N, C-alpha and C positions, 0 to 999 in steps of 0.2 A: 396270678389268677388261680382261683380254687375251683375244682370240679368235684361235685358230690355225686356219688353213685349209690343210690339206695336200692338194694336188691330185695326181692320178695322174701327170700330166706333171710331171716334176721341174723342168723349166724354169719352171713357173708356181708353184713353191713360194713361199708368201708368208706374212707375219705381219701381220695387220690389228690396229691398236690403236684402241680407243675413246677413250682418254685422250690428251691432247697430251703425249707424251713421245718421246724419241729412239727411232727405230725400231731394232729388233734384226733383223738380216738373217741368215736361214738360207740357207747355200749348200752345194752339194756340191762340195768342193774336189778338182779332178782332181789337183792337186799332192800333196795329202795322201793321196788314195786310190790314187795310183800305186804299184805294187809296185817297190821298189828293192832292189838287191843289198846284201850285207853288213848285213842287217837281220833280227832275230828278231821275229816277230809273235806276240803272245800273244792267241790267238783264243778268246773265250768261246763255248761251245756250249750247246745246250739241256740242261736238267736233267730233261727228260721229254717236253716238248711240242715237236715238230719245228718248229711254226709260230713258235717264239720265236727262230729263227735270224735274224740280221740280214742285210740285203743286202750290207753291207760285209764281213761274215764270209764269205759265199759268194764274193764277189769275191776276197778274199785267199786263201782255200783253193783257189780255181780257178787262181790265177796265180803263187803262190810256186813255187820250184823243188822243194821237198820239204816234207813234214809230219812232225813228231815227235809221237808219240802215247803216252799212258800205256798204252793197250791197243789194239793195231793192229786187232784184230777189231771192237771197238766203233766205232772211227773209220772203218774201211772200210765198215761198215754205214751210218754216217751219210753218208759220201761217195756211196755208192750211191744213197741216197734223194735226194740233191741232184744226182745226175747228174754227179758229178765223178770223173775218173780221175786219180790222182796218186800219186807215189812216197811211201810211208809207212814210216817206221822207228820202232822202239820206243824209248821213253825212259821209264824208270820207276825206282822206288826202288833196285832191285838191280843196275841196269846204268848208273846215272846218271853214275858217274865215267868209265867207258869211253866211253859214248855222248856224254857232254857234250863230251869232247875231240874226238870225231869231228864233232859238229855245229859246234863252234867252228872247226875246220879248214875245213869247207866254207863257213862264213860268211866267214872271212878270205879265201877264194879268190874271193869275190864273189857267192856264191849267197844266196838268201833262203829263210827257213824259217818255217813256222807251227807254233807249239807249241799242242797241245790236250790237255786232260785228258779223263777219261771223261765228265764232265758238269760244266758250269759254267765258272768262271774259272780258267785255269792259274795256278800259283804260289801258290794259296790252299790250304793243307793238302795239298800234293803236292810232288814233287821239282822242279817248275818253278822254285821259288825258287833252286835251285842253278845252273841254267843261266843265269838272269837275272844272278846274281852273277858267274858266270864271264864272261859277255859284258861286263858293266860293267867288270870288271878288265882286259879286253882291248880296250876302246874300240870294241866292237861295238854299233851302234845297236839299241835295243830299243823297240818301240812296242806299244800295246795296242789291241785291237779289243774294246771293252767289251760286256757283255751279261749273261747269267744268272749268278747266284750264289745257291746254296741258303741260305747263312747270312743274307743280306740279305732274301731272299724270306720266310724263316721269321720273321725279326725283325719285318717289316712286318705279318705276319699274327698275331703272338702276342698282341696287345692288352696287352703289357707296355711299359715305358718304352723309347723308342728314342733318347732324348737322349744317353745314354752307354751304350756296350756294349763287352764284352770278348769277342773271338773266341778260343776255346781250341782248336777243332777236335776231333780224336780224343784222348782221354786215352791216354797212352802208358805202356808198362812193365808191371810186375807189379801185383798188387792193392795191395800196400803203397805202391808208387810212385804209383799213381793216387790212393790215399787221401791221401797227403801233398800231392799237387797240389791236391786239392779242399779240404783243410784250409787251404792257403795262400790259397785263393779265398774262404774262409768269411766274411771281413770286407769283401770287395769289394762296393762299393755299385752298381757298374754292372751292367746286365743281362748275363748270361753266356750264351754260345752254344757248344754242343757238338754234334759229330757222333757218331752211334753206329750200329753195325750191329745188325740184329735179334737175332742170336744172343748178343749181349752186353748187350742193353738191360736185362734184369731185374737183372743184377748191378750195372750202372752206376747204375740208379735207387736201389737199396738203399744203395750207397756215397754217393750224393748226399744221401739222407735222413740217413744216419749222420753225414756231415761238415758239411752245410749246414743241417740241420734242416728244418722245415716252410717251404716257399716256394710261391709260385705258379709254375706251369710250363706251357709250351705244348709239346706233342709234335707235330711236323709231319712227316708221312710222305707219300711218293709225290707230292711237290710238282709241280704242273702236269700231273700224269698223270690218267687217268680216275678212279682211286681215291684222289685227294688227300684227306687228312684232317688237320684241325687239332684236337687235343684240348687244351682249356684246363682245367686242374685244379690240384690241389696235388701236391706230391711224394709224400705218403702216398697220395693218391688214385691216382696213377700206379702206385705199387708194387702197390696192391690190384688195379687194373685188369689189370696184366700177370701177376699171380699167378693170375688167373682166365682169361686168354686169351693166345694166342701172338702175339708181335710179328710184323708182316709189313712188309717194305719197309725202305728206308733212312730213318733218323730224323735230324731236327735238333731238338735240345732247347734251348729258350729259357727260361732260369731267372731269376726275379726276383732282383735284387741284395739285399744285406743291408739291413735296415730303416734308412731315413734319417731318419724322423720321430722324432728323439730330443731335440728342442729342450726339451721339458718333462720328459724322463725323469730320474728321481732319480739314475741312475747315469751320466749323460752325461759327467761330469768324472772318473769313477773309472777306474782301470786295471782290467784283467781280474782281477788278484789282489785288489784292493780290493773289486771287485764280489762276488767269491766270499766274501771275508771278511765282508762285510756280512751275507750270509745265514747264515754260520756263527755270527756273534754273535747272530743271532735264534734260534739253537737248532737249525738244520738240520745234518744230517750232511754231511760234506765232499762226497760224491758228489751228494747232493740239492741242495746249494748250487751245485755246478757245473751241474747240470741246469737250475736256475732261472735262473742267469746266462746260460746258452746260450739259453734261451727268450726272455729279455728282449732279447737282442741279435739274435735271429733266425738263430742259427748252430747247428751241431751241437755236442754236448757234448764230442766228441773234440777239436775245435779249441780249446776252453777248457782242457781237460786238458793238451793239448800246450803251450799257452802257459805254463801254470803250471810244467810240467816243465822247459821250455827256460830259464826264468828262475829 
């Protein structure tokens, strides 16, 4: 058993071990914490609760030459709460090409920059990935100041499997494009994580039910905030819930993967076509057979139909 004693005085930070094993030493490395030029710092910020900001994040935000932010208004409010006055420039989806080159030029000239998103970890489901790639291509050092991430927070609260998961972020494109992407995920056995805005939640839940079928789902909203809520239900239950009430706040959807317990299933070695044909031979109409095969596999009937058409 390990006991960690974190003292207020950082010089007295220690780790005490009850069992005879090699000590792990926790130190505050001045060398690593020192802000250096020609470096992009990816700084995670709170997703709702200001107390979640780390000491290292505050230090970096205070000492870099400038900050690049997804929404300068949100970031300036955060900096004001932290008592930090710093030059902030915008960097978001629609100016990332122009501002990316501008940030790169300043980094090459020896400055340091902190990249922040509206909430959580930069480069996760936002244009930060582009500036990281640009820096990597130009031999500019990139380092991370880890912290909050809505996807991981929701996953840990979901009560679903955390051993394997797939982060999809926001579904993009038209309704048909979103539907196609969900159909592609219908046989995915890992837990699936999606982000969604309240005004699109109802449509997205209906698409999930159509393409993935009945699954367990956790709807996580307002994470770390006063009105934090985790709703653990089924996809059909979620559709019913939000047909009766209006969604509020930003959502993370954590969806159970396709059924894995097929060891003893009669269809485990069948292709999808063979599975459907099995029910047809039993006397079911084609669409009824598709529906039954979809239910067996824990997927939406549209994904079974698509597989038959494509092949």
